[in-house]
BALOTI-334756 format. One line per 5 residues: number of its first residue (from 1); for each residue x, y, z of C-alpha. Coordinates in Angstrom, 2 decimals. Example, Ala and Ser with C-alpha at 12.3 -4.5 7.8 and 13.67 -1.06 7.14 Angstrom:
BEGIN
1 = 12.30:-4.50:7.80 ~ 13.67:-1.06:7.14
This chain:
BEGIN
1 = -207.03:142.86:-193.67 ~ -209.22:144.25:-191.11 ~ -208.12:147.63:-190.13 ~ -209.41:147.93:-186.49 ~ -207.63:148.82:-183.41
6 = -209.72:147.61:-180.41 ~ -208.95:147.85:-176.66 ~ -212.28:146.41:-175.56 ~ -210.71:144.10:-173.03 ~ -209.08:146.98:-171.20
11 = -211.10:150.16:-171.91 ~ -214.19:149.03:-173.95 ~ -213.08:151.51:-176.67 ~ -212.50:150.78:-180.39 ~ -210.51:153.19:-182.44
16 = -212.19:153.36:-185.95 ~ -210.03:153.79:-189.00 ~ -210.85:156.21:-191.99 ~ -213.20:154.96:-194.64 ~ -212.97:155.34:-198.30
21 = -216.55:156.20:-199.53 ~ -219.96:157.44:-198.59 ~ -220.78:156.90:-194.85 ~ -219.04:158.87:-192.07 ~ -221.19:158.91:-188.91
26 = -219.65:161.44:-186.53 ~ -220.22:159.18:-183.57 ~ -217.97:156.57:-185.02 ~ -214.96:158.79:-185.31 ~ -214.53:157.95:-188.99
31 = -213.15:160.46:-191.55 ~ -213.39:160.51:-195.29 ~ -210.38:159.54:-197.39 ~ -210.20:161.10:-200.83 ~ -210.50:158.78:-203.82
36 = -211.10:159.39:-207.44 ~ -214.79:160.58:-206.89 ~ -215.03:160.96:-203.06 ~ -213.69:164.12:-201.24 ~ -212.06:164.03:-197.83
41 = -215.06:166.14:-196.45 ~ -217.80:164.58:-194.32 ~ -221.17:166.22:-194.44 ~ -222.18:166.55:-190.75 ~ -225.86:166.74:-191.49
46 = -226.05:163.68:-193.85 ~ -223.17:161.74:-192.21 ~ -222.06:161.10:-195.86 ~ -218.71:161.75:-197.46 ~ -219.08:164.47:-200.05
51 = -218.57:163.56:-203.68 ~ -216.87:165.38:-206.57 ~ -219.00:167.36:-209.00 ~ -221.56:165.25:-210.91 ~ -221.49:162.43:-208.46
56 = -223.81:161.68:-205.54 ~ -223.31:159.54:-202.38 ~ -225.17:156.30:-202.15 ~ -224.83:153.08:-199.98 ~ -221.99:151.74:-202.18
61 = -219.91:154.83:-202.64 ~ -220.13:157.86:-204.87 ~ -222.10:157.07:-207.94 ~ -222.16:159.04:-211.23 ~ -225.31:161.22:-211.47
66 = -227.33:160.53:-214.47 ~ -226.74:162.93:-217.34 ~ -229.10:165.76:-217.94 ~ -231.50:164.51:-220.61 ~ -232.33:166.27:-223.89
71 = -236.00:166.78:-224.61 ~ -236.68:166.43:-228.29 ~ -239.49:165.98:-230.84 ~ -240.13:162.34:-231.48 ~ -239.97:163.06:-235.16
76 = -236.94:165.20:-235.93 ~ -238.36:166.33:-239.21 ~ -241.26:168.26:-237.51 ~ -241.36:171.60:-235.69 ~ -242.86:172.19:-232.31
81 = -246.38:172.77:-233.44 ~ -249.33:170.44:-233.66 ~ -252.51:170.55:-235.36 ~ -255.64:170.44:-232.89 ~ -257.00:166.88:-232.47
86 = -253.84:165.29:-233.89 ~ -250.88:163.88:-231.79 ~ -247.23:164.78:-231.24 ~ -244.56:162.53:-229.58 ~ -241.77:163.88:-227.26
91 = -238.64:161.81:-226.53 ~ -236.44:162.21:-223.36 ~ -233.05:161.27:-224.72 ~ -229.88:160.41:-222.62 ~ -226.32:159.58:-223.48
96 = -226.14:157.16:-220.56 ~ -226.09:153.47:-221.16 ~ -229.22:151.76:-219.95 ~ -228.87:149.62:-216.81 ~ -228.64:145.91:-216.61
101 = -229.72:143.68:-213.72 ~ -232.07:144.65:-210.88 ~ -232.14:148.42:-211.77 ~ -235.38:150.00:-213.07 ~ -235.75:153.12:-215.23
106 = -238.52:155.74:-215.09 ~ -239.11:159.10:-216.82 ~ -240.66:162.03:-214.98 ~ -242.35:164.68:-217.01 ~ -243.42:168.12:-216.00
111 = -246.03:170.11:-218.14 ~ -246.37:173.38:-216.50 ~ -247.04:172.49:-212.79 ~ -248.32:169.07:-213.68 ~ -245.96:166.20:-212.92
116 = -246.44:162.67:-214.25 ~ -244.29:159.42:-214.84 ~ -243.94:157.17:-217.90 ~ -242.01:153.82:-218.04 ~ -240.50:154.70:-221.40
121 = -238.48:157.58:-222.93 ~ -241.53:158.71:-225.14 ~ -244.54:160.57:-224.22 ~ -247.45:161.30:-226.76 ~ -249.68:164.39:-226.59
126 = -253.00:163.01:-227.84 ~ -255.30:164.59:-228.67 ~ -253.68:167.97:-228.87 ~ -255.74:170.82:-227.43 ~ -255.20:173.91:-225.29
131 = -254.73:171.89:-222.10 ~ -252.43:169.25:-223.35 ~ -249.82:171.45:-224.98 ~ -247.53:173.95:-223.40 ~ -244.06:173.78:-221.70
136 = -242.56:170.43:-221.17 ~ -239.45:169.17:-219.49 ~ -238.23:165.62:-218.36 ~ -235.86:163.78:-216.02 ~ -234.68:160.27:-215.71
141 = -234.61:158.09:-212.53 ~ -232.74:155.03:-211.94 ~ -233.86:152.85:-208.92 ~ -231.89:149.86:-207.52 ~ -232.29:147.76:-204.48
146 = -230.68:150.24:-202.18 ~ -230.34:153.44:-204.03 ~ -232.14:156.10:-206.33 ~ -230.40:158.14:-208.83 ~ -232.05:161.02:-210.67
151 = -230.85:163.55:-213.32 ~ -231.59:167.22:-213.39 ~ -234.61:168.19:-215.51 ~ -233.99:168.88:-219.19 ~ -234.33:172.26:-220.78
156 = -237.91:173.06:-221.44 ~ -239.52:172.57:-224.90 ~ -242.79:174.41:-225.69 ~ -245.37:172.76:-227.93 ~ -247.92:175.08:-229.64
161 = -251.36:174.57:-231.24 ~ -251.52:175.15:-235.08 ~ -254.03:177.83:-236.14 ~ -255.04:179.54:-239.39 ~ -252.35:182.24:-238.90
166 = -249.49:179.76:-238.13 ~ -246.57:179.80:-240.63 ~ -244.14:177.05:-241.56 ~ -241.63:176.43:-244.33 ~ -241.44:172.95:-245.77
171 = -237.95:171.94:-247.08 ~ -236.74:169.07:-249.12 ~ -233.82:167.32:-247.37 ~ -231.88:164.02:-247.23 ~ -231.05:163.89:-250.95
176 = -227.65:162.45:-251.93 ~ -225.26:164.49:-254.08 ~ -224.80:161.60:-256.57 ~ -226.95:158.64:-257.79 ~ -227.21:156.10:-260.60
181 = -230.11:155.79:-262.89 ~ -232.79:153.64:-261.12 ~ -231.10:154.14:-257.67 ~ -233.47:154.68:-254.84 ~ -233.96:158.12:-253.29
186 = -235.49:158.62:-249.86 ~ -235.98:162.38:-249.35 ~ -237.81:163.84:-246.37 ~ -239.98:167.02:-246.12 ~ -238.94:168.90:-243.01
191 = -240.22:171.82:-241.18 ~ -243.92:170.61:-240.93 ~ -246.21:170.81:-237.82 ~ -247.29:167.41:-236.37 ~ -250.58:166.37:-238.14
196 = -249.82:167.33:-241.79 ~ -248.71:164.76:-244.44 ~ -246.96:165.36:-247.68 ~ -246.08:164.09:-251.23 ~ -243.40:164.91:-253.63
201 = -243.56:166.35:-257.11 ~ -240.54:165.04:-259.03 ~ -240.14:166.65:-262.45 ~ -243.56:166.48:-263.91 ~ -244.60:163.47:-261.76
206 = -246.84:164.46:-258.86 ~ -248.19:162.70:-255.63 ~ -244.97:160.56:-255.31 ~ -244.05:158.80:-252.09 ~ -240.48:158.13:-250.96
211 = -238.51:155.96:-251.68 ~ -238.66:156.28:-255.47 ~ -236.33:155.46:-258.32 ~ -234.15:158.15:-259.62 ~ -234.29:159.13:-263.33
216 = -231.77:161.26:-265.06 ~ -234.53:163.10:-266.86 ~ -235.87:164.41:-263.54 ~ -234.09:167.65:-262.58 ~ -235.81:169.01:-259.50
221 = -238.16:167.96:-256.72 ~ -240.82:169.81:-254.58 ~ -242.44:168.86:-251.26 ~ -246.21:169.49:-251.29 ~ -248.09:169.48:-248.09
226 = -251.53:167.89:-247.89 ~ -254.50:169.93:-246.84 ~ -256.33:168.61:-243.74 ~ -259.80:169.21:-242.37 ~ -260.39:172.84:-241.25
231 = -256.93:173.95:-242.69 ~ -256.64:174.85:-246.32 ~ -253.09:176.05:-247.00 ~ -252.11:178.74:-249.34 ~ -249.69:177.80:-252.15
236 = -246.82:179.89:-250.47 ~ -247.17:177.71:-247.35 ~ -248.04:174.40:-249.02 ~ -245.19:174.04:-251.46 ~ -241.48:173.87:-250.69
241 = -238.83:175.58:-252.73 ~ -237.41:173.52:-255.67 ~ -234.55:171.26:-254.68 ~ -232.08:169.90:-257.17 ~ -232.01:166.14:-257.60
246 = -228.67:164.32:-257.42 ~ -225.98:164.40:-260.15 ~ -226.05:161.35:-262.36 ~ -223.20:158.95:-261.88 ~ -222.60:155.59:-263.50
251 = -220.49:153.77:-260.90 ~ -220.74:152.63:-257.41 ~ -219.59:155.43:-254.93 ~ -219.37:155.89:-251.10 ~ -218.83:152.41:-249.98
256 = -218.68:152.58:-246.09 ~ -217.84:150.36:-243.16 ~ -220.02:150.16:-240.11 ~ -218.93:148.24:-237.13 ~ -219.90:147.16:-233.60
261 = -219.84:146.91:-230.66 ~ -218.29:150.02:-229.49 ~ -217.79:151.84:-226.34 ~ -215.38:154.34:-227.80 ~ -214.37:155.19:-231.38
266 = -211.13:156.60:-230.12 ~ -209.27:153.30:-229.97 ~ -210.39:149.90:-231.35 ~ -208.37:147.61:-229.10 ~ -209.95:144.54:-227.51
271 = -208.95:141.79:-225.21 ~ -208.22:138.46:-226.94 ~ -210.99:136.12:-226.90 ~ -213.57:138.44:-225.31 ~ -215.18:140.21:-228.31
276 = -216.78:139.35:-231.61 ~ -216.19:142.20:-233.80 ~ -218.70:142.71:-236.59 ~ -218.08:144.71:-239.77 ~ -220.75:145.61:-242.22
281 = -220.30:146.82:-245.74 ~ -222.75:149.58:-246.63 ~ -223.61:150.91:-250.09 ~ -226.17:153.79:-250.28 ~ -229.37:152.78:-252.01
286 = -228.88:155.65:-254.41 ~ -225.72:153.91:-255.79 ~ -227.57:150.89:-257.35 ~ -230.77:150.09:-259.08 ~ -233.34:147.49:-258.20
291 = -231.99:145.32:-261.07 ~ -228.45:145.43:-259.87 ~ -226.92:142.65:-257.68 ~ -223.85:143.50:-255.57 ~ -221.32:141.22:-254.08
296 = -219.09:142.18:-251.20 ~ -215.51:141.03:-250.47 ~ -213.45:141.81:-247.43 ~ -209.76:141.93:-246.94 ~ -208.15:141.37:-243.48
301 = -204.35:141.85:-243.09 ~ -204.47:139.04:-240.42 ~ -206.87:136.63:-242.02 ~ -206.29:135.26:-245.63 ~ -209.83:133.99:-245.97
306 = -212.26:136.33:-244.31 ~ -215.77:134.86:-244.52 ~ -218.83:136.93:-245.46 ~ -222.23:136.27:-243.74 ~ -225.54:137.65:-244.76
311 = -224.05:138.93:-247.98 ~ -222.35:142.05:-246.65 ~ -221.06:141.31:-243.10 ~ -217.63:140.00:-241.97 ~ -217.35:138.63:-238.45
316 = -213.84:138.82:-237.01 ~ -213.41:135.48:-235.19 ~ -213.50:135.79:-231.36 ~ -210.20:133.99:-231.13 ~ -208.51:136.68:-233.21
321 = -205.08:138.06:-232.15 ~ -202.89:140.92:-233.30 ~ -203.61:143.80:-235.70 ~ -206.35:143.46:-238.33 ~ -206.57:146.13:-241.03
326 = -209.97:145.60:-242.74 ~ -211.54:146.95:-246.02 ~ -214.56:146.02:-248.03 ~ -215.06:146.17:-251.88 ~ -218.61:146.23:-253.46
331 = -218.92:144.96:-257.00 ~ -221.67:144.96:-259.60 ~ -222.16:141.34:-260.61 ~ -222.97:142.22:-264.13 ~ -220.15:144.63:-264.57
336 = -216.86:143.85:-262.85 ~ -215.43:147.22:-263.56 ~ -218.31:148.93:-261.51 ~ -216.75:148.54:-258.10 ~ -215.68:150.63:-255.21
341 = -213.60:149.95:-252.04 ~ -214.21:151.49:-248.62 ~ -211.56:153.17:-246.32 ~ -209.84:150.99:-243.83 ~ -210.63:150.25:-240.25
346 = -207.84:148.94:-237.90 ~ -208.79:146.56:-234.97 ~ -206.27:145.10:-232.49 ~ -206.61:142.22:-230.19 ~ -204.10:141.77:-227.40
351 = -203.80:140.52:-223.77 ~ -201.49:143.28:-222.30 ~ -203.16:146.45:-223.10 ~ -203.73:147.05:-219.35 ~ -200.92:145.82:-217.10
356 = -200.66:144.68:-214.38 ~ -204.17:143.17:-214.07 ~ -206.38:144.05:-211.05 ~ -206.34:141.44:-208.45 ~ -208.70:141.20:-205.43
361 = -207.35:139.46:-202.30 ~ -208.50:139.50:-198.55 ~ -208.22:137.83:-195.32 ~ -210.72:137.10:-193.95 ~ -213.52:136.92:-196.49
366 = -216.22:136.33:-193.88 ~ -217.44:139.51:-192.04 ~ -220.24:140.34:-189.65 ~ -223.50:142.01:-190.46 ~ -223.19:145.84:-189.87
371 = -219.60:145.83:-190.96 ~ -218.26:148.15:-193.76 ~ -216.95:146.48:-196.83 ~ -214.43:148.42:-198.87 ~ -212.97:146.93:-202.08
376 = -210.13:148.48:-203.93 ~ -209.62:147.72:-207.56 ~ -206.00:148.67:-207.92 ~ -203.74:148.63:-210.93 ~ -200.58:150.76:-211.44
381 = -201.54:151.14:-215.09 ~ -202.22:155.03:-215.35 ~ -203.88:154.60:-218.68 ~ -207.20:152.92:-217.26 ~ -209.98:155.21:-218.15
386 = -212.70:153.81:-215.80 ~ -213.61:150.97:-213.51 ~ -216.77:148.84:-213.06 ~ -218.08:146.40:-210.58 ~ -220.18:143.21:-210.55
391 = -221.66:141.05:-207.93 ~ -222.92:137.60:-208.85 ~ -222.47:138.55:-212.62 ~ -224.85:141.54:-212.12 ~ -223.62:145.14:-212.70
396 = -223.33:147.29:-209.64 ~ -224.85:150.22:-211.45 ~ -222.89:153.57:-212.08 ~ -219.97:152.70:-209.88 ~ -216.88:153.85:-211.83
401 = -214.52:154.46:-209.02 ~ -211.57:152.10:-208.33 ~ -213.08:151.67:-204.79 ~ -216.43:150.11:-203.84 ~ -217.73:150.65:-200.39
406 = -220.86:149.34:-198.75 ~ -221.70:151.23:-195.59 ~ -223.36:148.58:-193.48 ~ -223.37:145.04:-194.94 ~ -226.25:142.54:-194.59
411 = -226.69:139.01:-195.72 ~ -227.83:140.27:-199.16 ~ -224.17:141.49:-199.71 ~ -222.90:137.86:-199.54 ~ -221.63:136.74:-203.06
416 = -218.95:136.88:-205.68 ~ -217.39:140.26:-206.40 ~ -215.44:141.24:-209.52 ~ -213.92:144.56:-210.54 ~ -212.98:145.41:-214.17
421 = -210.63:147.92:-215.59 ~ -211.43:149.64:-218.95 ~ -209.24:151.38:-221.45 ~ -211.62:152.65:-224.14 ~ -212.94:149.32:-225.71
426 = -210.49:147.08:-223.85 ~ -211.91:145.52:-220.56 ~ -210.19:143.12:-218.19 ~ -211.63:141.56:-215.08 ~ -210.04:140.75:-211.82
431 = -210.43:137.32:-210.13 ~ -213.64:136.51:-208.48 ~ -213.81:137.11:-204.69 ~ -216.51:135.58:-202.58 ~ -217.65:137.57:-199.50
436 = -219.74:135.90:-196.82 ~ -221.68:138.08:-194.36 ~ -222.51:136.52:-190.91 ~ -225.85:137.37:-189.30 ~ -224.24:137.48:-185.82
441 = -220.66:138.39:-185.34 ~ -218.36:139.31:-182.46 ~ -219.57:142.60:-180.91 ~ -216.25:144.34:-181.36 ~ -216.40:143.60:-185.07
446 = -219.82:144.90:-185.79 ~ -218.35:148.32:-186.93 ~ -215.22:146.77:-188.45 ~ -214.18:147.70:-191.87 ~ -212.88:145.01:-194.31
451 = -210.42:146.42:-196.96 ~ -209.94:144.32:-200.00 ~ -206.86:145.50:-201.77 ~ -205.86:144.61:-205.22 ~ -202.11:145.30:-205.28
456 = -201.17:148.65:-203.85 ~ -203.22:150.14:-201.05 ~ -202.60:153.58:-202.14 ~ -205.89:155.20:-203.06 ~ -204.62:157.58:-205.68
461 = -202.18:156.62:-208.32
C-alpha cells in the first residue's frame, strides 16, 4: 500500500505520512514513528530519526553500532613487555560476527597520537624500540555501499620495553589433573615477556619441549627461561616454581562433546531441513598413549544407526526431525573395559518454533526513484529474538529491526528482498518479494512511501 494523500490537482500540496526509520527532513513534514530501535524523535540538525542506545542511523534504518573491541596480546601466555629488537603482536578482538557480502572491515589503531589502519585484526610491533612501544588502542570500521559503521576505541593497552631491571614470574600452566602413562601433556609457560623462549625440566629430564609423554615416575615440572643476547637472567627470574604433574589414572576420563554450528548455546532448536548439525567426540590427549587406538560410538534417541565419519564425528542428517538426545562413548580397542561416555546433548528439529511465519506482501511492487521504501517483517510470535534482512541473497548488514527503511531509493535498490526471524538457533525466512525502482516516476509520487507489511501493520507487538 502507498500511504500518500495528494491534492495536487486542486492545491498542488501532498500530505506526507509518518515514516518508520532514519530519514525525517523537516521540509517534508514527516515525523518519526517509534520501532524496536528507532525513537519518535527527529534530529532537526541531521534530519535523521534518533535511534535507541547503541544503534546509529544509516540509510536503511537504525543499525546496531559495532561492539567496543578488546585489545589483547596476540599471545595470551605473554605479558605486556617486549625485548628490544624483538616483536610483539596485538589483536583487536570483537564479539561481532564478521560481515558477508559487499561489506569491508578495517581496523584503526592509535599509538599515542599516531593513527594508522590495518586490514586485519592483528598488528605487530617490529622491531620493538622506544618509538614503537607505548599506549595502544584500536577500533573497528565496517563499510558498505551506502554506510559506514565504526565502534568506539578499545581501552588502552601499554607495551613496555624490557630492560635489565625488569621483573617477571614464569608459571607452568595448562596441566591436566589426571593422565594415563604415556598420555601426551602440553603445558605452557606463562608470564614471560615477548622475545624470550623456554624449555621444561620434567623430573630429572631437562630441555624438554611440549608436548611430551607422561611418566608416572615424574613428579614435578619446572619452566626454565632461555637467556638471550644482552640479557642473562638470574635463577630467581629464570626458573618457575615447581608444579605438580597430573595424578596417574588407568582409564579414559573426561570424554566431551563438541558441536557446531551455533548462534546460541541457550537453545539447540533448528528448523527442519535447514541445518547440518555436527557432533564431535573429544578425548584429551592426556587420556591415551601413542600406542592406544580409540574407537568412538554414538547414540541418538531418534536414529538407530548413527554413522560416524572421520573416526570421531557424527553428522545429524539435514532431513532430521524431532528430538535427538546424543551421547558418545570412547573405547580402547585393546581393552574393552577401558571406556568412558560423555554427557548428553539434546537437539530439536521442528517447523513450528516460530509461528506464524513472516510474510511480505505489497501492491504495487514498482516504485519511483526518490521514494521511501519501508518493509515490515511482522509476526505475532513474541518469542522472536531478532530479525535479519537480505537483498538478492546478500545480507543487509547489522539490520536487526523488524522494519527496514531505505530513505531515497534508486535503481540499485531493485531486487529480491527477504526478511528472517530468529529465535536463538532457529531461523525462518519470509517469501521473496521483488521490488522494481523506476528511473522516472510520476512527480507526485517522487516522495511517496511504500509500506510492505507482513501480517499486522502494528509496529510494536
